MDTraj code that builds the backbone (N, CA, C; nanometers):
import mdtraj as md
import numpy as np

residues = "MET PHE SER ASP ARG THR ASP ALA GLY HIS ARG LEU GLY GLU ARG LEU VAL GLU LEU GLY VAL GLU THR ASP VAL VAL LEU ALA VAL PRO ARG GLY GLY LEU PRO VAL GLY ARG ALA VAL ALA ASP ALA LEU GLY ALA PRO LEU ASP VAL VAL ALA ALA ARG LYS LEU GLY ALA PRO GLY ASN ALA GLU LEU ALA ILE GLY ALA VAL ALA ALA ASP GLY THR VAL TRP LEU ASN ASP PRO LEU VAL ALA GLU LEU GLY ILE GLY GLU ALA TYR VAL GLU ASP ALA VAL GLU HIS GLU ARG GLY VAL ALA GLU GLY LYS LEU GLN ARG TYR ARG GLU GLY ARG PRO PRO LEU ASP LEU GLN GLY ARG GLN VAL VAL VAL VAL ASP ASP GLY VAL ALA THR GLY ALA THR THR ILE ALA CYS LEU ARG GLN VAL ARG GLU ALA GLY ALA ALA ARG VAL VAL LEU ALA VAL PRO VAL GLY PRO PRO ASP THR VAL ALA ARG LEU GLY ARG GLU ALA ASP GLU VAL VAL CYS LEU ALA THR PRO GLU ARG PHE GLY ALA VAL GLY ARG PHE TYR ASP SER PHE THR GLN VAL SER ASP GLU GLU ALA MET GLY TYR LEU ASP PRO ALA".split()
xyz = np.array([
    [0.6121, -1.7530, -0.8920],
    [0.6512, -1.7747, -0.8051],
    [0.4453, -1.7699, -0.7325],
    [0.3878, -1.6271, -0.8118],
    [0.3034, -1.7114, -0.7918],
    [0.1794, -1.6917, -0.8963],
    [0.0682, -1.7589, -0.9993],
    [0.0043, -1.7218, -1.0569],
    [-0.0576, -1.5633, -1.0612],
    [-0.0610, -1.5950, -1.0023],
    [-0.1493, -1.4032, -1.0333],
    [-0.2143, -1.3253, -0.8418],
    [-0.2512, -1.2270, -0.8755],
    [-0.2942, -1.1739, -0.7741],
    [-0.3371, -1.2349, -0.6621],
    [-0.4478, -1.2553, -0.7252],
    [-0.5541, -1.3627, -0.5603],
    [-0.4909, -1.4743, -0.5357],
    [-0.4210, -1.5882, -0.6409],
    [-0.2553, -1.6612, -0.5913],
    [-0.2395, -1.6101, -0.4706],
    [-0.1546, -1.5586, -0.5408],
    [-0.0790, -1.3971, -0.3953],
    [-0.1657, -1.4321, -0.2811],
    [-0.3020, -1.3474, -0.2600],
    [-0.3972, -1.3167, -0.1871],
    [-0.4261, -1.4333, -0.1014],
    [-0.4525, -1.5611, -0.1248],
    [-0.4851, -1.6919, -0.0800],
    [-0.3486, -1.7121, 0.0298],
    [-0.2247, -1.7271, -0.0409],
    [-0.0977, -1.7832, 0.0347],
    [-0.0893, -1.6705, 0.1450],
    [-0.0842, -1.4730, 0.0778],
    [-0.0731, -1.5031, 0.1428],
    [-0.1644, -1.4845, 0.3310],
    [-0.3322, -1.4952, 0.2832],
    [-0.4389, -1.5167, 0.4530],
    [-0.4277, -1.6454, 0.4398],
    [-0.3659, -1.7453, 0.4568],
    [-0.2718, -1.8629, 0.4862],
    [-0.1980, -1.8256, 0.5349],
    [-0.0281, -1.8409, 0.5021],
    [0.0397, -1.6613, 0.6454],
    [0.0040, -1.6368, 0.7829],
    [-0.0717, -1.5168, 0.7798],
    [-0.1215, -1.4422, 0.8535],
    [-0.2249, -1.5741, 0.9613],
    [-0.2723, -1.6692, 0.8813],
    [-0.3451, -1.7189, 1.0203],
    [-0.3067, -1.8055, 1.0463],
    [-0.1950, -1.8809, 0.9972],
    [-0.1012, -1.9825, 1.0552],
    [0.0261, -1.8236, 1.1944],
    [0.0255, -1.7613, 1.1637],
    [0.1224, -1.6584, 1.2244],
    [-0.0457, -1.6129, 1.3528],
    [-0.1245, -1.6403, 1.3425],
    [-0.2261, -1.6295, 1.4165],
    [-0.2426, -1.4657, 1.4331],
    [-0.2610, -1.3662, 1.3236],
    [-0.2333, -1.2124, 1.3448],
    [-0.4143, -1.2448, 1.3344],
    [-0.4300, -1.1140, 1.4025],
    [-0.5609, -1.1304, 1.4314],
    [-0.5784, -0.9675, 1.3665],
    [-0.7566, -0.9116, 1.2575],
    [-0.7700, -0.7820, 1.2420],
    [-0.8334, -0.7831, 1.2743],
    [-0.8926, -0.6458, 1.3185],
    [-1.0366, -0.5656, 1.2795],
    [-1.0871, -0.5256, 1.1016],
    [-0.9559, -0.4462, 1.0465],
    [-0.9323, -0.4039, 0.9148],
    [-0.8741, -0.4402, 0.8047],
    [-0.9173, -0.4757, 0.7083],
    [-0.8751, -0.5437, 0.5922],
    [-0.7817, -0.3819, 0.4943],
    [-0.7055, -0.3013, 0.4902],
    [-0.6639, -0.2146, 0.3964],
    [-0.6075, -0.2498, 0.2884],
    [-0.6538, -0.1966, 0.2003],
    [-0.5913, -0.2649, -0.0250],
    [-0.5022, -0.1651, -0.0449],
    [-0.4166, -0.1939, -0.1114],
    [-0.4115, -0.0649, -0.2538],
    [-0.3844, -0.0800, -0.3128],
    [-0.4757, 0.0542, -0.4008],
    [-0.5321, -0.0073, -0.5282],
    [-0.4417, 0.0663, -0.6639],
    [-0.4490, 0.0116, -0.7498],
    [-0.5586, -0.1198, -0.7937],
    [-0.4900, -0.2624, -0.7749],
    [-0.4057, -0.3025, -0.7955],
    [-0.3087, -0.4178, -0.7521],
    [-0.3503, -0.4338, -0.5919],
    [-0.3079, -0.4279, -0.5401],
    [-0.3876, -0.4955, -0.3919],
    [-0.4951, -0.5089, -0.3358],
    [-0.5649, -0.5006, -0.4666],
    [-0.7446, -0.5111, -0.4164],
    [-0.7785, -0.6586, -0.4523],
    [-0.7272, -0.7723, -0.5701],
    [-0.7162, -0.8519, -0.5806],
    [-0.6186, -0.9025, -0.4209],
    [-0.5623, -0.8874, -0.4688],
    [-0.4427, -1.0413, -0.2912],
    [-0.5513, -0.9531, -0.1636],
    [-0.5648, -0.8616, -0.1719],
    [-0.6558, -0.7831, 0.0019],
    [-0.7923, -0.8551, 0.0116],
    [-0.8836, -0.8684, -0.1349],
    [-1.0104, -0.9375, -0.0844],
    [-0.9799, -1.0588, -0.0796],
    [-0.9155, -1.0957, -0.0868],
    [-0.8621, -1.2797, -0.0434],
    [-0.7683, -1.2868, 0.0726],
    [-0.7374, -1.2107, 0.1257],
    [-0.7034, -1.2012, 0.2436],
    [-0.7438, -1.1749, 0.3764],
    [-0.9003, -1.0648, 0.3585],
    [-0.9853, -1.0016, 0.4001],
    [-1.1125, -1.1539, 0.4013],
    [-1.1024, -1.1955, 0.3262],
    [-1.1894, -1.3138, 0.3535],
    [-1.0891, -1.4822, 0.3914],
    [-0.9863, -1.4588, 0.4556],
    [-0.9267, -1.5616, 0.5036],
    [-0.9494, -1.5188, 0.6515],
    [-0.8716, -1.4007, 0.6418],
    [-0.8741, -1.3529, 0.8213],
    [-1.0696, -1.2934, 0.8380],
    [-1.1347, -1.3439, 0.7583],
    [-1.3111, -1.2976, 0.8547],
    [-1.2978, -1.1489, 0.8396],
    [-1.2375, -1.0086, 0.7745],
    [-1.2865, -0.8827, 0.7976],
    [-1.2826, -0.8289, 0.7020],
    [-1.3311, -0.6999, 0.7582],
    [-1.3920, -0.5960, 0.6189],
    [-1.2797, -0.5005, 0.4854],
    [-1.3339, -0.4807, 0.3745],
    [-1.2385, -0.4500, 0.3263],
    [-1.1892, -0.2855, 0.2250],
    [-1.1586, -0.2759, 0.2740],
    [-1.1704, -0.1090, 0.2870],
    [-1.0479, -0.0729, 0.1449],
    [-0.9532, 0.0394, 0.1313],
    [-0.8897, 0.0894, 0.0598],
    [-0.8144, 0.2329, 0.1276],
    [-0.6760, 0.1955, 0.1028],
    [-0.6322, 0.3362, 0.1558],
    [-0.4929, 0.2985, 0.0461],
    [-0.5089, 0.4810, 0.0212],
    [-0.4224, 0.5374, -0.1217],
    [-0.2772, 0.6386, -0.1781],
    [-0.2015, 0.6154, -0.1733],
    [-0.0691, 0.7278, -0.1364],
    [-0.1045, 0.7430, -0.2758],
    [0.0377, 0.8735, -0.3505],
    [0.0433, 0.8477, -0.4558],
    [0.2139, 0.9562, -0.4435],
    [0.2704, 0.8576, -0.5343],
    [0.4252, 0.8998, -0.5421],
    [0.4746, 1.0306, -0.5808],
    [0.5729, 1.0937, -0.5347],
    [0.6394, 1.1818, -0.5605],
    [0.7489, 1.2577, -0.6094],
    [0.7367, 1.2901, -0.7683],
    [0.8050, 1.2354, -0.8929],
    [0.8857, 1.3207, -0.8709],
    [1.0433, 1.3012, -0.9164],
    [1.1718, 1.4344, -0.8982],
    [1.1258, 1.4742, -1.0381],
    [1.1967, 1.6787, -1.0396],
    [1.2116, 1.7379, -1.1559],
    [1.2737, 1.6515, -1.2343],
    [1.1588, 1.6459, -1.3521],
    [1.2669, 1.5319, -1.4596],
    [1.2175, 1.4571, -1.4924],
    [1.1719, 1.3245, -1.4102],
    [1.2129, 1.1715, -1.3883],
    [1.1146, 1.1512, -1.2881],
    [0.9677, 1.1698, -1.3457],
    [0.8600, 1.1639, -1.2509],
    [0.9060, 0.9676, -1.1826],
    [0.9565, 0.9074, -1.2513],
    [0.8840, 0.7991, -1.1656],
    [1.0847, 0.7530, -1.0901],
    [1.1449, 0.8837, -1.0424],
    [1.1833, 0.8543, -1.0020],
    [1.1401, 0.9073, -0.8068],
    [1.1828, 0.8256, -0.7374],
    [1.0381, 0.8623, -0.6173],
    [1.1108, 0.9655, -0.5113],
    [1.0799, 1.0328, -0.4569],
    [1.2096, 1.1351, -0.3633],
    [1.0447, 1.1883, -0.2111],
    [0.9631, 1.1212, -0.2570],
    [0.8362, 1.0824, -0.2029],
    [0.7631, 0.9991, -0.1564],
    [0.6202, 1.0344, -0.1171],
    [0.4881, 1.0002, -0.1719],
    [0.4025, 1.0517, -0.0316],
    [0.2636, 1.1174, -0.1159],
    [0.1316, 1.1583, -0.0109],
    [0.0211, 1.0671, -0.0086],
    [0.0099, 1.0497, 0.1357],
    [-0.1606, 1.0010, 0.1657],
    [-0.2543, 1.1085, 0.1180],
    [-0.3952, 0.9881, 0.0823],
    [-0.4653, 1.0909, 0.0839],
    [-0.5203, 1.1900, 0.1880],
    [-0.4774, 1.1776, 0.3268],
    [-0.5427, 1.2858, 0.3966],
    [-0.3745, 1.3612, 0.3863],
    [-0.3005, 1.4008, 0.3387],
    [-0.2082, 1.4587, 0.3230],
    [-0.0659, 1.4171, 0.4296],
    [-0.1226, 1.3587, 0.4861],
    [0.0504, 1.2335, 0.5232],
    [0.1930, 1.2143, 0.4270],
    [0.2307, 1.2574, 0.4602],
    [0.3824, 1.2643, 0.3500],
    [0.5166, 1.2295, 0.3836],
    [0.5822, 1.1456, 0.3307],
    [0.7319, 1.1046, 0.3497],
    [0.8217, 1.1507, 0.3042],
    [0.8806, 1.1697, 0.3027],
    [0.9924, 1.2223, 0.2038],
    [1.1329, 1.1694, 0.1893],
    [1.2111, 1.1193, 0.0958],
    [1.3660, 1.1001, 0.0850],
    [1.4114, 1.1849, 0.1099],
    [1.4533, 1.2620, 0.2234],
    [1.4848, 1.3867, 0.2464],
    [1.6458, 1.3813, 0.2381],
    [1.7471, 1.2742, 0.2488],
    [1.7994, 1.2668, 0.1401],
    [1.8293, 1.3055, 0.0039],
    [1.7693, 1.2257, -0.0798],
    [1.7619, 1.2155, -0.1898],
    [1.7194, 1.3855, -0.2520],
    [1.5883, 1.4291, -0.1975],
    [1.5824, 1.5371, -0.1827],
    [1.7244, 1.6766, -0.1442],
    [1.7488, 1.6725, -0.0538],
    [1.8653, 1.7493, -0.1111],
    [2.0043, 1.6933, -0.2040],
    [1.9862, 1.5891, -0.2171],
    [2.1314, 1.5290, -0.2965],
    [2.0942, 1.6118, -0.5052],
    [1.9713, 1.6516, -0.5054],
    [1.9201, 1.6775, -0.6763],
    [1.8395, 1.7909, -0.6168],
    [1.8388, 1.9139, -0.4766],
    [1.9477, 2.0086, -0.5212],
    [1.7471, 2.0370, -0.5063],
    [1.5892, 1.9567, -0.4794],
    [1.4737, 2.0207, -0.4997],
    [1.3857, 2.0762, -0.3476],
    [1.3659, 2.2464, -0.4334],
    [1.3329, 2.3667, -0.3496],
    [1.2470, 2.3069, -0.3117],
    [1.1808, 2.3221, -0.1517],
    [1.0793, 2.3432, -0.0944],
    [0.9244, 2.3941, -0.1964],
    [0.9633, 2.3873, -0.2652],
    [0.7787, 2.5243, -0.3461],
    [0.7871, 2.4148, -0.4324],
    [0.8901, 2.3394, -0.4996],
    [0.8578, 2.2443, -0.6398],
    [0.7608, 2.0844, -0.5362],
    [0.8360, 2.0715, -0.4049],
    [0.7681, 1.9495, -0.3276],
    [0.6357, 1.9797, -0.2659],
    [0.6048, 2.1422, -0.2318],
    [0.4808, 2.2180, -0.1543],
    [0.3618, 2.0840, -0.2462],
    [0.4458, 2.1777, -0.4320],
    [0.3325, 2.1737, -0.5932],
    [0.3115, 2.0318, -0.5676],
    [0.4097, 1.9537, -0.5200],
    [0.3870, 1.7862, -0.5444],
    [0.3163, 1.7447, -0.4965],
    [0.2555, 1.7984, -0.3879],
    [0.1870, 1.7368, -0.3049],
    [0.0792, 1.7484, -0.2597],
    [0.0383, 1.9020, -0.3005],
    [-0.0761, 1.9359, -0.2822],
    [-0.1639, 1.8400, -0.4110],
    [-0.0742, 1.8785, -0.5595],
    [-0.1249, 1.7877, -0.6904],
    [-0.1439, 1.6470, -0.6405],
    [-0.0460, 1.5946, -0.6089],
    [-0.1040, 1.4147, -0.5608],
    [-0.2182, 1.3689, -0.4300],
    [-0.1782, 1.4160, -0.3688],
    [-0.2835, 1.4527, -0.2403],
    [-0.4536, 1.4573, -0.3201],
    [-0.4360, 1.5475, -0.4002],
    [-0.5528, 1.6166, -0.5022],
    [-0.6274, 1.3822, -0.6077],
    [-0.4960, 1.3838, -0.5813],
    [-0.4888, 1.2912, -0.6765],
    [-0.5984, 1.1395, -0.5709],
    [-0.4552, 1.1031, -0.5415],
    [-0.5195, 1.0449, -0.3873],
    [-0.6668, 1.0162, -0.3404],
    [-0.6581, 1.0909, -0.3417],
    [-0.7841, 1.1848, -0.2322],
    [-0.9336, 1.1366, -0.3516],
    [-0.9018, 1.1710, -0.4850],
    [-1.0624, 1.1678, -0.5819],
    [-1.0807, 1.0014, -0.6242],
    [-0.8878, 0.9369, -0.6387],
    [-0.9195, 0.7595, -0.6591],
    [-1.0121, 0.7146, -0.5012],
    [-0.9552, 0.7582, -0.3931],
    [-1.0315, 0.7468, -0.2736],
    [-1.2461, 0.7605, -0.2842],
    [-1.2761, 0.8311, -0.3494],
    [-1.3728, 0.9127, -0.3108],
    [-1.4391, 0.8240, -0.3877],
    [-1.3640, 0.7968, -0.5381],
    [-1.4348, 0.7041, -0.6232],
    [-1.4641, 0.5561, -0.6036],
    [-1.3526, 0.5162, -0.5260],
    [-1.3234, 0.3920, -0.4841],
    [-1.4939, 0.3506, -0.4033],
    [-1.5260, 0.4362, -0.2730],
    [-1.5601, 0.4153, -0.1827],
    [-1.7637, 0.4563, -0.1878],
    [-1.7421, 0.5290, -0.3598],
    [-1.8922, 0.5807, -0.3922],
    [-1.9228, 0.5885, -0.2696],
    [-1.8923, 0.7016, -0.2502],
    [-2.0111, 0.7675, -0.1215],
    [-2.0235, 0.7293, 0.0304],
    [-1.9675, 0.5934, 0.0277],
    [-1.9744, 0.5528, 0.1707],
    [-1.8308, 0.5944, 0.2561],
    [-1.8810, 0.6190, 0.3531],
    [-1.7485, 0.6763, 0.4793],
    [-1.6666, 0.5580, 0.5046],
    [-1.5791, 0.5917, 0.5162],
    [-1.3759, 0.5530, 0.5798],
    [-1.4432, 0.4476, 0.6655],
    [-1.3999, 0.2821, 0.7022],
    [-1.3661, 0.2312, 0.7952],
    [-1.3118, 0.3379, 0.9030],
    [-1.3987, 0.2801, 1.0795],
    [-1.3002, 0.4080, 1.1609],
    [-1.2053, 0.2554, 1.2360],
    [-1.0973, 0.3763, 1.1684],
    [-0.9269, 0.3005, 1.2348],
    [-0.9124, 0.3000, 1.3333],
    [-1.0164, 0.3263, 1.4296],
    [-0.8908, 0.3852, 1.6170],
    [-0.9219, 0.2935, 1.6625],
    [-0.8141, 0.2527, 1.7446],
    [-0.8590, 0.1628, 1.8125],
    [-0.8263, 0.0161, 1.7749],
    [-0.8074, 0.0037, 1.6464],
    [-0.8862, -0.0862, 1.5557],
    [-0.6685, -0.1689, 1.4938],
    [-0.7152, -0.3298, 1.5385],
    [-0.5706, -0.3639, 1.4347],
    [-0.6086, -0.3871, 1.3222],
    [-0.5453, -0.3705, 1.2078],
    [-0.5500, -0.3094, 1.0250],
    [-0.4235, -0.3579, 1.0146],
    [-0.4758, -0.4118, 0.9319],
    [-0.3423, -0.5120, 0.7733],
    [-0.3861, -0.4003, 0.7485],
    [-0.2353, -0.3893, 0.6029],
    [-0.2414, -0.2826, 0.5136],
    [-0.2064, -0.4606, 0.4065],
    [-0.2033, -0.3878, 0.3085],
    [-0.2151, -0.4978, 0.1784],
    [-0.1339, -0.4374, 0.0690],
    [-0.0859, -0.5196, -0.0266],
    [-0.0692, -0.4758, -0.1550],
    [-0.0014, -0.5931, -0.2792],
    [0.0043, -0.6209, -0.3362],
    [0.0547, -0.7190, -0.4237],
    [0.2206, -0.7430, -0.4439],
    [0.2825, -0.5981, -0.3973],
    [0.4410, -0.6133, -0.3329],
    [0.4880, -0.5234, -0.3239],
    [0.6024, -0.5057, -0.2886],
    [0.6908, -0.3655, -0.2876],
    [0.8130, -0.3261, -0.3113],
    [0.7943, -0.2571, -0.4252],
    [0.9908, -0.2034, -0.4793],
    [1.0170, -0.1483, -0.3725],
    [1.0565, -0.0122, -0.4095],
    [1.0822, 0.1370, -0.2841],
    [1.0360, 0.1939, -0.1457],
    [0.9324, 0.1252, -0.1447],
    [0.8158, 0.1159, -0.0642],
    [0.7920, 0.2702, 0.0437],
    [0.7644, 0.3460, -0.1417],
    [0.7343, 0.4900, -0.1165],
    [0.6550, 0.5123, -0.0658],
    [0.5778, 0.4907, -0.1674],
    [0.3531, 0.4493, -0.1272],
    [0.2884, 0.3690, -0.0024],
    [0.3760, 0.3050, 0.0499],
    [0.3479, 0.1935, 0.0810],
    [0.3567, 0.2487, 0.2575],
    [0.4647, 0.3815, 0.2734],
    [0.5488, 0.4354, 0.3947],
    [0.4015, 0.4829, 0.4197],
    [0.3847, 0.5955, 0.3512],
    [0.3154, 0.6958, 0.3392],
    [0.1300, 0.6657, 0.4336],
    [0.1146, 0.5838, 0.2841],
    [-0.0023, 0.4422, 0.3276],
    [-0.0195, 0.4173, 0.4995],
    [0.1304, 0.3681, 0.5502],
    [0.1198, 0.3149, 0.6793],
    [0.1112, 0.4303, 0.7632],
    [0.1907, 0.5597, 0.7416],
    [0.1725, 0.6408, 0.8221],
    [0.0140, 0.6677, 0.8595],
    [-0.0824, 0.6755, 0.7160],
    [-0.1942, 0.7951, 0.7026],
    [-0.2906, 0.6507, 0.8204],
    [-0.2863, 0.5312, 0.8410],
    [-0.3058, 0.4716, 0.9181],
    [-0.3508, 0.4514, 1.0404],
    [-0.1549, 0.4886, 1.0752],
    [-0.1150, 0.5410, 1.1833],
    [-0.1656, 0.6493, 1.3078],
    [-0.1455, 0.7360, 1.1319],
    [-0.2480, 0.9252, 1.2212],
    [-0.3754, 0.9466, 1.2834],
    [-0.5063, 0.8213, 1.1920],
    [-0.6015, 0.7686, 1.2271],
    [-0.6399, 0.6754, 1.3267],
    [-0.5330, 0.6354, 1.4085],
    [-0.5829, 0.5985, 1.5097],
    [-0.5227, 0.4572, 1.6026],
    [-0.5109, 0.3896, 1.4545],
    [-0.5147, 0.2741, 1.4745],
    [-0.4406, 0.2043, 1.5785],
    [-0.4303, 0.0609, 1.6939],
    [-0.3374, 0.0320, 1.7458],
    [-0.2447, -0.0157, 1.7828],
    [-0.2422, -0.0599, 1.6182],
    [-0.1474, -0.1961, 1.5947],
    [-0.1195, -0.1491, 1.4095],
    [-0.0443, -0.1876, 1.4043],
    [-0.0589, -0.1872, 1.1878],
    [0.0418, -0.3221, 1.1570],
    [-0.0318, -0.3970, 1.0231],
    [0.0701, -0.4925, 0.9819],
    [0.0317, -0.5267, 0.8565],
    [0.2074, -0.4690, 0.7732],
    [0.1949, -0.5089, 0.6641],
    [0.1756, -0.6388, 0.5786],
    [0.1070, -0.6302, 0.4881],
    [0.1170, -0.7769, 0.4234],
    [0.1723, -0.7765, 0.2650],
    [0.2037, -0.8399, 0.2436],
    [0.2560, -0.8218, 0.1058],
    [0.3636, -1.0021, 0.0646],
    [0.2915, -0.9883, -0.1048],
    [0.3210, -1.1319, -0.1280],
    [0.4956, -1.1563, -0.1463],
    [0.5690, -1.0044, -0.1712],
    [0.6640, -0.9802, -0.2408],
    [0.8030, -0.8925, -0.1936],
    [0.8948, -0.8216, -0.1666],
    [0.9282, -0.6927, -0.2156],
    [1.0967, -0.8166, -0.1333],
    [1.2080, -0.6653, -0.1878],
    [1.3463, -0.6544, -0.1517],
    [1.3495, -0.6436, -0.0521],
    [1.5054, -0.7613, 0.0522],
    [1.5016, -0.7335, 0.1236],
    [1.5468, -0.5464, 0.2944],
    [1.5682, -0.5107, 0.1752],
    [1.6258, -0.3156, 0.2679],
    [1.4681, -0.3043, 0.2318],
    [1.4075, -0.2613, 0.1386],
    [1.3103, -0.2403, 0.0917],
    [1.1774, -0.2962, 0.2665],
    [1.1368, -0.4567, 0.2266],
    [1.0980, -0.4710, 0.3957],
    [1.1817, -0.4430, 0.4900],
    [1.3053, -0.4684, 0.5196],
    [1.3692, -0.3743, 0.6632],
    [1.3117, -0.2473, 0.6574],
    [1.3348, -0.1467, 0.5842],
    [1.2350, -0.0106, 0.5735],
    [1.0935, 0.0149, 0.6442],
    [0.9967, -0.0904, 0.5510],
    [0.8977, -0.0983, 0.6278],
    [0.7964, -0.1634, 0.7540],
    [0.9718, -0.2657, 0.7867],
    [0.9166, -0.2717, 0.9093],
    [0.9998, -0.2367, 1.0639],
    [0.9969, -0.0984, 1.0140],
    [1.0621, 0.0432, 1.0652],
    [0.9250, 0.1214, 1.1040],
    [0.8057, 0.0585, 1.0519],
    [0.7259, 0.1763, 0.9950],
    [0.5882, 0.1389, 1.0938],
    [0.5886, -0.0399, 1.0774],
    [0.4961, -0.1004, 1.1306],
    [0.4873, -0.2251, 1.1706],
    [0.4311, -0.2305, 1.2897],
    [0.4653, -0.3403, 1.3912],
    [0.5417, -0.4809, 1.3444],
    [0.4271, -0.5032, 1.2769],
    [0.4286, -0.6497, 1.2164],
    [0.4429, -0.6885, 1.0582],
    [0.6031, -0.7364, 0.9698],
    [0.5270, -0.7231, 0.8513],
    [0.5653, -0.8693, 0.8209],
    [0.4548, -0.8979, 0.7474],
    [0.4550, -1.0565, 0.6854],
    [0.4609, -1.0018, 0.5149],
    [0.6297, -1.0646, 0.4992],
    [0.6257, -1.0819, 0.3380],
    [0.6888, -1.2601, 0.2806],
    [0.5836, -1.3192, 0.2217],
    [0.6687, -1.4405, 0.1549],
    [0.7814, -1.4777, 0.1450],
    [0.8016, -1.3351, 0.0631],
    [0.9268, -1.4138, -0.0635],
    [1.0302, -1.2731, -0.0204],
    [1.1627, -1.2408, -0.0083],
    [1.2253, -1.1159, 0.0026],
    [1.3990, -1.1850, -0.0925],
    [1.3417, -1.1640, -0.2492],
    [1.4446, -1.2602, -0.2826],
    [1.5712, -1.0834, -0.3265],
    [1.7220, -1.1393, -0.3009],
    [1.8220, -1.0025, -0.3093],
    [1.7849, -1.0049, -0.4423],
    [1.7686, -1.0242, -0.6209],
    [1.7462, -1.0378, -0.6990],
    [1.6542, -0.9816, -0.7473],
    [1.5875, -0.8577, -0.7053],
    [1.4386, -0.8141, -0.7650],
    [1.3437, -0.7835, -0.9281],
    [1.4576, -0.6913, -0.8639],
    [1.3563, -0.5633, -1.0784],
    [1.2559, -0.5272, -1.1064],
    [1.1593, -0.6243, -1.0250],
    [1.0297, -0.5734, -1.0315],
    [0.9082, -0.6522, -0.9803],
    [0.7694, -0.6497, -0.9383],
    [0.7421, -0.6694, -0.8149],
    [0.6569, -0.7754, -0.9057],
    [0.6191, -0.7703, -1.0598],
    [0.5808, -0.8302, -1.1834],
    [0.6680, -0.9554, -1.2464],
    [0.8519, -0.9465, -1.2130],
    [0.8590, -1.0356, -1.2154],
    [0.8287, -1.2208, -1.1713],
    [0.8263, -1.1593, -1.0084],
    [0.6833, -1.2843, -0.9775],
    [0.5622, -1.3755, -1.0211],
    [0.5176, -1.2964, -1.1112],
    [0.3910, -1.3715, -1.1447],
    [0.3963, -1.4256, -1.2617],
    [0.3196, -1.4270, -1.3017],
    [0.2968, -1.5555, -1.3978],
    [0.1932, -1.4284, -1.4628],
    [0.0911, -1.4057, -1.4164],
    [0.0148, -1.3271, -1.4755],
    [-0.0073, -1.1986, -1.4038],
    [0.0337, -1.0859, -1.4448],
    [0.0966, -0.9088, -1.3453],
    [0.0515, -0.8524, -1.4329],
    [-0.1394, -0.8697, -1.5303],
    [-0.1655, -0.8134, -1.6191],
    [-0.2477, -0.6737, -1.5022],
    [-0.2702, -0.4811, -1.5791],
    [-0.2870, -0.4363, -1.5311],
    [-0.4129, -0.4410, -1.4633],
    [-0.4713, -0.4023, -1.3425],
    [-0.5916, -0.3951, -1.3288],
    [-0.6257, -0.2480, -1.3149],
    [-0.7698, -0.2783, -1.3621],
    [-0.8599, -0.1481, -1.4102],
    [-0.9148, -0.1103, -1.2806],
    [-1.0108, -0.0551, -1.2660],
    [-1.0322, 0.0942, -1.2096],
    [-1.2133, 0.0182, -1.0877],
    [-1.2830, -0.0144, -1.2338],
    [-1.3134, -0.0969, -1.2154],
    [-1.3419, -0.2261, -1.2084],
    [-1.2927, -0.3304, -1.2050],
    [-1.2282, -0.4064, -1.1767],
    [-1.2133, -0.4594, -1.0471],
    [-1.0602, -0.3195, -0.9925],
    [-1.0364, -0.3167, -0.8256],
    [-1.1584, -0.2928, -0.7464],
    [-1.2317, -0.2333, -0.7934],
    [-1.3338, -0.1911, -0.7277],
    [-1.5123, -0.3139, -0.6593],
    [-1.5310, -0.4293, -0.7829],
    [-1.5651, -0.5545, -0.7620],
    [-1.5270, -0.5916, -0.6473],
    [-1.4011, -0.5780, -0.6531],
    [-1.3669, -0.6448, -0.4713],
    [-1.4186, -0.6681, -0.3476],
    [-1.4656, -0.5034, -0.3646],
    [-1.4619, -0.4239, -0.2264],
    [-1.5704, -0.5331, -0.1464],
    [-1.6145, -0.4866, -0.0471],
    [-1.7135, -0.4865, 0.0263],
    [-1.8450, -0.4465, -0.0223],
    [-1.9544, -0.5272, -0.1247],
    [-2.0564, -0.4344, -0.1386],
    [-2.1404, -0.3779, -0.0499],
    [-2.1829, -0.2270, -0.1003],
    [-2.2202, -0.1035, 0.0491],
    [-2.3530, -0.1177, 0.0884],
])
top = md.Topology()
chain = top.add_chain()
for i, resn in enumerate(residues, 1):
    res = top.add_residue(resn, chain, resSeq=i)
    for name in ("N", "CA", "C"):
        top.add_atom(name, md.element.get_by_symbol(name[0]), res)
traj = md.Trajectory(xyz[None], top)
């Protein structure tokens, strides 16, 4: 469907321009969101910055997301799943504290001492290379909202229909190029989906 993340970003940028989406800031989710976000920011003529969140994994199954926390401490929990698994408050608090620190450290590394872009009253487009469960995306969207953004648009190349619908309740608008019923994983929809290193991802950001 997409040759690589940059191709996805170009196509996503074209769609946003076609839809007349205007933005003051594009925020990309590291690491895979940076190549996509660079192309989108260029298409919209907007500065590019980063927004980060970390998944909160279940006890004994780190891949199972029970929620997510953004770098500013904004938390989203899948409360029904937390209750179903009988996960205690202490575990959640410890996980939030640890993962928030990791997310915050990642932001600081990417910004290299630069202050974050001011989002107060701004129109913001949040970009990633795709969504699966949407846990970290929800935390990112809520962080942007907490920072005072006037309008928040989520733009992604691909995601399952149920996740995209749920994210539509978190953002003012969701632009998703493909919502296949048989999803599996984001990487299935790219010819090349190699892991992006931190150094490579940082190279897509605006120069200081």
